[in-house]
C-alpha positions in Angstrom: -47.7 17.8 0.2 -48.0 21.2 -1.7 -45.3 22.0 -4.4 -43.7 24.8 -2.3 -43.1 21.8 0.2 -41.9 19.4 -2.5 -39.2 22.2 -3.7 -38.4 23.0 -0.1 -38.0 19.0 1.1 -35.9 18.3 -2.5 -33.6 21.2 -1.8 -32.9 19.9 1.7 -32.3 16.4 0.3 -30.1 18.2 -2.2 -28.2 19.9 0.4 -27.8 16.8 2.6 -26.6 15.0 -0.2 -23.9 17.7 -1.2 -23.0 17.6 2.6 -21.9 13.9 2.4 -20.2 14.0 -0.6 -17.9 17.2 0.2 -14.3 16.2 0.6 -13.7 16.8 4.3 -11.1 15.0 6.1 -12.5 11.6 7.8 -13.2 11.5 11.4 -10.3 9.6 13.2 -10.8 8.6 16.7 -8.8 9.2 19.7 -6.8 12.4 21.0 -3.0 11.9 20.8 -2.0 15.5 21.4 -0.2 17.6 18.8 2.8 16.0 19.0 1.9 13.0 17.6 2.5 11.9 14.2 -0.3 10.5 12.1 1.1 8.4 9.1 -1.3 7.0 6.2 -0.6 3.9 4.3 -2.3 3.5 0.8 -2.4 -0.1 -1.2 -1.5 -0.2 -5.0 -1.7 3.3 -7.1 -1.5 3.4 -10.7 -2.6 6.4 -12.1 -2.8 5.7 -15.7 -2.7 8.0 -19.0 -6.4 7.8 -19.4 -7.1 10.3 -16.7 -7.3 13.5 -18.2 -6.0 15.4 -15.0 -4.1 13.1 -12.9 -4.8 15.5 -9.9 -8.3 14.4 -9.6 -7.1 11.0 -8.9 -7.7 11.4 -5.1 -10.8 14.0 -5.0 -12.8 12.0 -2.5 -10.2 11.4 -0.1 -7.6 14.5 -0.7 -8.5 16.3 2.4 -8.2 13.2 4.3 -4.4 12.5 3.0 -3.6 16.4 3.3 -4.7 16.4 6.9 -2.4 13.5 7.6 1.4 14.2 8.8 3.1 11.7 6.4 1.5 9.3 3.2 2.9 6.2 2.2 2.0 4.3 -0.9 2.9 1.5 -3.0 3.3 2.8 -6.6 2.7 0.3 -8.9 3.7 1.4 -12.4 6.8 3.2 -13.7 6.3 7.0 -14.4 7.6 6.6 -18.2 6.0 7.3 -21.1 4.0 3.9 -22.5 5.5 2.6 -25.7 2.3 0.4 -25.8 1.2 -3.0 -25.3 3.1 -6.2 -25.8 6.4 -3.7 -25.7 6.0 -1.8 -22.1 6.7 -5.5 -20.4 7.0 -8.3 -23.3 5.9 -10.7 -20.6 2.8 -9.0 -19.6 1.2 -7.9 -23.0 -1.4 -6.4 -21.8 -0.1 -3.7 -19.4 1.3 -0.2 -20.6 3.0 2.3 -18.0 0.9 5.2 -16.5 3.3 8.0 -17.3 5.2 10.7 -15.7 1.8 12.8 -15.3 1.0 10.3 -12.5 3.4 12.0 -10.3 1.0 14.9 -10.0 -1.6 12.6 -8.4 0.9 11.9 -5.6 1.8 15.5 -5.1 -2.1 16.5 -5.2 -2.6 13.8 -2.4 0.4 14.8 -0.2 2.4 11.3 -0.7 5.9 12.1 0.5 7.2 8.5 0.2 6.8 5.7 -2.0 7.7 2.1 -2.2 8.9 1.2 -5.9 9.6 -2.6 -5.8 6.7 -4.2 -8.0 6.1 -7.2 -10.6 6.0 -4.3 -13.2 8.8 -2.3 -12.8 10.3 -3.6 -16.0 13.3 -2.5 -17.9 16.7 -1.2 -16.2 16.6 2.2 -17.9 12.9 3.1 -17.3 13.1 2.2 -13.7 16.0 4.9 -13.4 13.8 7.1 -15.2 10.8 6.6 -13.1 12.8 7.0 -9.9 14.3 10.4 -11.4 10.6 12.0 -12.1 10.2 11.0 -8.3 13.4 12.6 -7.7 12.7 15.4 -9.3 9.4 15.9 -7.5 10.9 15.5 -4.1 8.8 12.2 -3.2 11.5 9.8 -1.6 11.3 6.4 -2.4 12.1 2.7 -1.5 12.9 -0.7 -3.1 14.6 0.1 -6.1 17.5 1.8 -7.4 20.9 2.3 -9.7 22.4 -1.0 -7.9 21.1 -3.8 -5.4 22.7 -1.6 -2.6 20.4 1.1 -3.8 17.6 -0.7 -4.2 17.9 -2.1 -0.6 18.5 1.6 0.9 15.4 2.9 3.2 13.8 5.7 2.5 14.0 7.8 5.6 11.7 10.7 6.7 11.4 13.0 9.6 8.3 14.4 11.2 8.0 16.3 14.0 11.1 15.0 15.3 10.2 11.1 14.7 12.5 9.3 12.3 10.2 6.5 10.2 12.5 4.4 8.0 10.5 2.6 4.7 11.7 -0.8 3.1 10.2 -2.3 0.6 10.8 -5.2 -1.8 8.8 -7.5 -4.1 8.2 -11.4 -4.6 6.9 -11.2 -7.9 8.6 -10.3 -11.0 9.1 -11.0 -14.7 12.5 -11.1 -16.5 15.5 -11.2 -13.8 17.6 -9.3 -16.4 15.2 -6.7 -16.6 13.8 -6.1 -13.3 16.3 -7.3 -10.4 18.9 -5.1 -9.2 22.5 -6.8 -9.2 25.5 -5.0 -8.1 26.3 -3.5 -11.1 22.9 -2.9 -13.0 19.6 -0.9 -11.8 16.7 -2.9 -10.7 13.9 -3.6 -7.6 14.8 -5.8 -4.4 13.7 -9.0 -4.2 12.1 -11.6 -2.0 12.3 -15.1 -4.1 9.7 -18.0 -3.1 9.6 -20.5 -5.4 6.9 -22.3 -3.9 5.2 -20.0 -1.3 6.3 -21.8 1.7 9.8 -20.5 1.9 12.3 -17.5 1.0 15.3 -17.9 -0.6 18.0 -18.0 2.3 19.9 -15.4 0.7 17.2 -12.9 0.0 15.9 -13.6 3.7 19.6 -12.8 5.1 19.4 -9.6 3.4 16.1 -8.6 4.7 17.4 -9.1 8.5 20.4 -7.4 7.6 18.3 -4.2 6.1 16.3 -4.2 8.9 19.0 -4.7 11.5 21.2 -1.7 9.7 18.0 0.4 9.6 17.2 0.0 13.3 19.5 2.3 14.8 19.2 5.3 12.4 15.3 5.6 13.0 12.7 5.6 15.7 10.2 3.3 13.5 10.8 0.8 10.9 7.9 0.3 8.3 8.7 -3.2 6.1 6.3 -4.0 2.9 6.4 -6.2 0.1 4.7 -7.1 -3.2 3.2 -10.3 -2.6 4.3 -13.3 -4.8 0.6 -14.4 -5.7 2.0 -17.2 -7.3 4.9 -17.3 -10.0 5.1 -16.0 -13.8 5.6 -18.5 -16.5 9.2 -16.9 -16.9 9.9 -15.9 -13.3 12.3 -18.6 -12.7 13.8 -19.5 -15.5 13.8 -23.2 -16.1 12.7 -23.9 -13.1 8.9 -23.7 -12.7 7.8 -21.9 -9.5 4.3 -23.0 -8.0 1.8 -21.1 -9.5 -0.6 -19.1 -7.1 -4.0 -21.0 -6.0 -7.7 -19.5 -7.3 -8.1 -18.0 -4.1 -5.7 -14.7 -4.0 -7.3 -13.5 -0.7 -5.2 -16.4 1.5 -2.2 -15.4 2.6 0.6 -17.6 1.5 3.2 -19.2 4.2 6.2 -17.6 3.0 4.2 -14.0 3.8 4.1 -15.3 7.2 7.8 -16.0 7.3 8.5 -12.6 5.9 6.6 -10.6 8.4 7.6 -12.8 11.3 11.7 -12.7 10.3 11.3 -8.7 9.7 9.5 -8.2 12.9 12.0 -10.3 14.6 15.0 -8.4 13.5 13.6 -5.1 14.7 10.7 -3.6 12.6 7.6 -2.1 14.1 4.9 -2.9 11.4 4.7 -5.2 8.1 2.3 -4.9 5.3 1.7 -6.2 1.9 0.1 -5.5 -1.2 -0.1 -6.6 -5.1 -2.7 -9.4 -4.8 -5.3 -6.9 -6.1 -7.6 -8.3 -3.0 -7.6 -7.9 0.8 -6.2 -10.8 3.1 -5.9 -11.0 6.9 -4.2 -9.3 9.6 -2.3 -10.3 12.5 -0.6 -9.0 16.0 2.5 -10.9 15.9 4.7 -10.2 19.3 2.4 -7.3 19.9 3.2 -5.7 16.5 0.6 -5.2 13.7 0.8 -7.0 10.5 -1.6 -6.4 7.4 -1.2 -9.3 4.7 -2.7 -7.5 1.7 -4.1 -3.9 1.8 -5.6 -4.2 -1.5 -5.9 -1.1 -3.9 -5.9 2.4 -3.6 -6.5 4.5 -6.7 -5.9 1.8 -9.5 -6.8 2.7 -12.8 -5.0 0.3 -15.2 -7.4 -0.8 -17.8 -8.6 -4.5 -17.1 -8.6 -4.0 -13.1 -12.1 -2.1 -12.9 -13.7 -5.1 -10.8 -10.7 -5.1 -8.4 -11.8 -2.3 -6.1 -11.3 -3.5 -2.2 -8.4 -2.1 -0.5 -7.6 -1.1 3.5 -6.2 2.7 4.2 -4.1 2.2 7.4 -3.7 4.8 10.1 -0.6 4.5 11.9 -0.6 6.9 15.3 3.6 7.6 16.4 3.6 9.1 20.1 6.8 9.4 21.8 8.5 8.0 19.1 7.0 4.6 19.5 3.6 3.1 17.5 0.7 3.5 19.6 -2.5 2.7 17.6 -2.8 0.8 14.2 -6.2 1.3 12.9 -7.5 0.7 9.2 -10.8 1.9 7.1 -12.2 0.0 4.0 -12.3 1.8 0.9 -13.7 1.0 -2.2 -13.8 2.8 -5.8 -16.7 4.5 -7.5 -18.1 4.4 -10.8 -15.6 7.3 -12.1 -12.8 5.3 -10.6 -12.6 7.3 -7.3 -11.5 5.9 -4.3 -13.6 6.8 -1.2 -13.4 5.5 2.5 -16.6 3.5 4.1 -17.9 3.1 7.4 -16.7 0.2 8.6 -20.1 -0.7 10.5 -22.4 -0.8 8.1 -23.2 -1.6 4.0 -19.8 -2.5 1.9 -17.7 -1.5 4.9 -18.9 -4.0 7.3 -18.5 -6.7 4.7 -15.0 -6.0 3.8 -14.1 -5.7 7.8 -16.0 -9.3 8.1 -13.6 -10.3 5.2 -10.6 -9.2 6.9 -11.5 -11.3 10.0 -12.6 -14.3 7.9 -9.2 -14.2 6.2 -6.7 -14.0 9.4 -5.7 -17.3 10.4 -5.0 -16.1 14.1 -7.8 -13.1 14.3 -6.6 -10.6 16.8 -9.2 -8.5 18.9 -10.4 -6.0 16.6 -13.3 -3.4 17.7 -14.8 -0.5 15.8 -13.7 2.8 17.2 -16.0 5.5 15.5 -15.1 4.9 11.8 -12.2 3.3 12.0 -11.1 -0.6 13.0 -8.7 -0.5 15.4 -5.9 -3.4 15.2 -3.3 -2.2 18.0 -3.9 0.3 20.8 -1.4 0.6 23.5 -3.5 3.6 25.1 -7.0 1.0 25.4 -8.0 -2.1 26.1 -8.9 -4.6 23.3 -12.1 -5.8 22.7 -13.8 -7.9 19.9 -15.9 -6.5 17.0 -19.1 -4.8 18.0 
């Protein structure tokens, strides 16, 4: 090869690499018309203060998120200034809050509504300050509030005439006195499970009531919760809760109870987060459940090796969910989240993990660059 030919080939390769790295919208499958609503659901987001420019957090997914009609995410971490380790959450000494600049990442990524019921929502005053940052920036939230009724209040969003309601809870926390909402004190909405098998009857009834109350107000109900993932040493006081097993990829029995009760009460979809892993999926009475969708952009120090996640795509047509699919995601050396082709490489490995971790594996199929969990417009078939 001549030197000129080598240079030409090198330029071509560089051009191809640049094309691949360009932030272009993900190519979704199916044609649903302009009136359909596309909802994207992201896993745990924690934009830590070590990121010099929070708006770059989703630079490899920004155009995909901007193209969606609505983006919902689990916001893990409070949007308040960190005081320091051992102080932000005394019972989680390595933790620091990400700070108010984290909201810049949400706005840049078209995140319009977040769930805020998490184990790291600690300090009643801090919870209210964090909600204040969201309110000031026009981002709706579910799962926390100035009292228990506000914490259980749904976030309702309207897109193209479709009303979508979100509810969120947490099954893991540290100190009740710092975190759990009461009739008169700020905090988060809880789902209490001591053993990972069953849920406190009062909390379960509140879940049913929340869903049934929301159902006539909206067209679509989406319910999520921060998974128990065992219990902390201080979570239940003198009563010692059962700790997590070593394998966080396994769905606990209470998660299934939570999902099934929510769907039986009238929810259209349930998903979980908080285990820092991806878990299995299920179709229950024809309705989709994703038990843990792992991380989105999560750069809290100490979690660099927890990079797996899923982005869920929900297509709403005629005020009903007609399609639910997902795409595996990971994070690169710069901690930037990116989407993976589910038919090859790491994407295929994550897809296989989802299938292996599903107790009752539903029919899944790869359609283009996404994995279809539910599709009312097309027959289902097993993974290609």
